C-alpha positions as CSV (number, residue, x, y, z in Angstrom):
1,M,-5.3,3.8,22.7
2,L,-2.7,1.7,20.9
3,T,0.5,2.6,19.1
4,F,0.9,1.4,15.6
5,R,3.4,-1.3,16.8
6,Q,0.9,-2.5,19.4
7,A,-1.9,-2.7,16.8
8,I,0.4,-4.6,14.4
9,E,1.2,-7.1,17.1
10,A,-2.4,-7.5,18.1
11,F,-3.5,-8.1,14.5
12,D,-1.4,-11.2,13.8
13,T,-2.9,-12.2,10.4
14,E,-0.7,-15.2,10.1
15,R,-2.3,-17.0,13.0
16,A,-5.8,-16.0,11.9
17,G,-5.4,-17.8,8.6
18,N,-5.6,-14.5,6.7
19,P,-9.1,-14.7,5.3
20,T,-9.1,-11.0,4.3
21,W,-6.0,-11.2,2.1
22,N,-3.7,-9.0,4.2
23,I,0.1,-9.0,3.6
24,D,2.3,-11.0,5.9
25,N,4.5,-9.4,8.6
26,K,7.8,-9.7,6.6
27,T,6.2,-7.8,3.7
28,G,4.9,-5.2,6.2
29,M,8.4,-4.8,7.7
30,L,9.8,-4.3,4.2
31,L,7.3,-1.6,3.4
32,Q,8.3,0.1,6.6
33,A,12.0,0.0,5.7
34,L,11.3,1.3,2.2
35,I,9.4,4.3,3.6
36,T,11.9,5.2,6.4
37,E,15.1,4.6,4.4
38,N,13.8,7.0,1.7
39,N,12.2,9.4,4.2
40,Y,8.9,9.3,2.4
41,T,6.1,11.4,3.9
42,S,3.1,11.0,1.7
43,A,1.6,7.6,0.9
44,L,-1.3,6.2,-0.9
45,E,-2.6,2.6,-0.5
46,I,-5.1,1.0,-2.9
47,G,-6.6,-2.0,-1.1
48,T,-6.8,-1.5,2.7
49,S,-8.6,-4.8,3.4
50,T,-8.9,-4.8,7.2
51,G,-5.9,-2.5,7.8
52,Y,-2.8,-4.6,8.4
53,S,-0.7,-3.1,5.6
54,A,-1.9,0.4,6.5
55,L,-0.7,-0.1,10.1
56,H,2.8,-0.9,8.8
57,I,2.8,2.0,6.4
58,A,1.5,4.5,9.0
59,N,4.0,3.2,11.6
60,A,6.8,4.1,9.2
61,L,5.2,7.4,8.3
62,S,5.0,8.2,12.0
63,Q,8.8,8.3,12.0
64,T,9.0,10.6,9.0
65,D,6.0,12.8,10.1
66,G,4.0,11.7,7.1
67,S,0.5,10.7,6.3
68,L,-1.4,7.9,4.5
69,V,-4.5,7.8,2.4
70,T,-5.9,4.3,2.1
71,V,-8.7,3.2,-0.3
72,E,-11.0,0.2,0.2
73,S,-14.2,-0.7,-1.8
74,H,-15.5,-3.6,0.3
75,T,-17.8,-2.2,2.9
76,E,-17.3,-4.8,5.6
77,R,-13.5,-4.7,5.4
78,F,-13.6,-0.9,5.3
79,T,-15.6,-0.8,8.5
80,I,-13.3,-3.3,10.3
81,A,-10.3,-1.2,9.3
82,K,-12.1,2.0,10.5
83,E,-12.8,0.5,13.9
84,R,-9.2,-0.7,14.1
85,F,-7.8,2.7,13.2
86,A,-10.1,4.4,15.7
87,S,-8.2,2.6,18.5
88,L,-4.9,4.2,17.6
89,S,-3.4,7.0,19.5
90,D,-2.1,8.5,16.2
91,S,-5.2,7.8,14.0
92,A,-5.1,11.2,12.4
93,R,-2.1,10.0,10.3
94,I,-4.5,7.8,8.3
95,T,-7.2,9.0,6.0
96,Q,-9.6,6.3,4.8
97,V,-11.5,6.6,1.6
98,Q,-14.3,4.1,0.7
99,G,-14.9,3.4,-2.9
100,H,-13.7,1.6,-6.0
101,A,-10.3,3.0,-6.8
102,P,-10.7,3.5,-10.6
103,E,-13.8,5.5,-9.9
104,I,-12.5,7.7,-7.1
105,L,-8.8,8.3,-7.7
106,D,-9.6,11.7,-9.2
107,E,-11.3,12.7,-5.9
108,I,-8.1,12.1,-4.0
109,S,-5.9,15.2,-4.2
110,G,-2.2,15.6,-3.9
111,T,1.0,13.8,-4.9
112,F,2.7,10.9,-3.2
113,D,6.2,9.5,-2.7
114,F,5.0,6.0,-1.8
115,I,2.1,4.1,-3.4
116,F,1.2,0.6,-2.4
117,L,-1.0,-1.5,-4.7
118,D,-2.8,-4.5,-3.2
119,A,-6.3,-4.6,-4.7
120,T,-8.1,-6.1,-7.8
121,K,-5.2,-7.6,-9.7
122,Y,-6.3,-6.9,-13.3
123,E,-6.8,-3.2,-12.4
124,H,-3.2,-2.6,-11.3
125,V,-2.2,-1.3,-14.8
126,S,-5.0,1.2,-14.7
127,Y,-3.9,2.3,-11.2
128,V,-0.4,2.9,-12.3
129,E,-1.6,4.8,-15.4
130,A,-3.8,7.0,-13.3
131,L,-1.2,7.6,-10.6
132,K,2.2,7.8,-12.2
133,S,1.9,11.5,-12.9
134,R,1.2,12.0,-9.2
135,L,4.2,10.1,-8.0
136,K,7.0,12.4,-6.9
137,S,10.5,12.1,-8.4
138,G,12.3,9.5,-6.4
139,G,9.0,8.0,-5.3
140,M,8.1,4.4,-5.3
141,I,5.2,2.2,-6.4
142,V,5.1,-1.2,-4.7
143,S,2.8,-3.8,-6.1
144,D,1.8,-7.0,-4.2
145,N,0.9,-10.4,-5.4
146,M,3.4,-10.5,-8.3
147,L,4.2,-14.2,-7.8
148,S,1.0,-15.5,-6.3
149,H,-1.0,-14.0,-9.2
150,K,1.8,-14.1,-11.8
151,E,-0.4,-14.4,-14.9
152,Q,-2.8,-11.6,-13.8
153,M,0.1,-9.4,-12.9
154,Q,2.2,-9.9,-16.0
155,P,0.8,-6.9,-17.8
156,L,1.9,-4.7,-14.9
157,L,5.3,-6.2,-14.9
158,E,5.7,-5.6,-18.6
159,L,4.4,-2.0,-18.3
160,M,6.8,-1.1,-15.5
161,E,9.8,-2.7,-17.0
162,A,9.2,-0.9,-20.3
163,N,8.9,2.5,-18.7
164,K,12.3,4.0,-18.7
165,S,11.4,6.4,-15.8
166,F,11.3,3.5,-13.4
167,S,13.9,1.1,-12.1
168,C,12.2,-2.1,-11.0
169,E,13.0,-5.1,-8.8
170,L,10.9,-8.2,-8.3
171,L,11.3,-9.5,-4.8
172,E,10.4,-13.0,-3.6
173,I,8.9,-11.9,-0.3
174,G,5.4,-12.7,0.8
175,T,3.3,-13.2,-2.3
176,G,5.9,-11.3,-4.4
177,L,6.5,-7.6,-4.6
178,L,7.4,-5.4,-7.5
179,V,9.3,-2.4,-6.3
180,S,9.4,0.4,-8.9
181,K,11.3,3.6,-8.2
182,N,10.6,6.7,-10.2
183,E,14.0,7.8,-11.4
184,A,12.6,10.8,-13.4
């Protein structure tokens, strides 16, 4: 059985050419820092792909005694991630949900203090609209691909910057991250 750190090191998406659109290691390390620095314990990820970002998130949550729910619609990527998570010594920390996020978000219960969005770009606005009431005060929504898909992500940027409940920062790391903290 592998630890989260061992699984992250074994994954090494950068050398594999990243055909499944996973985040890079620097982005993963930032996600971990955001979770541990804020002592977040409940996370939701939309867009598991093959599990690299989930490993980073779950690694941080293992330090705060938290848990992750991760959603993926693509059957093959979901299965690859499931097999990867099964090899973890702390796999119970991760709950996988297969399905198209806009159709299944109501089936996922609870509130979250960390939400990571890395799925269908034009749907990010609908994800935020559906989830913002389930984000705890002081919680954070982190959206990937803000620079690599700038035109598609512009509506999300405008939505978050216009919402007075959130303080936002656009980071030039990886493919670009929008870090939006719920100040309400």
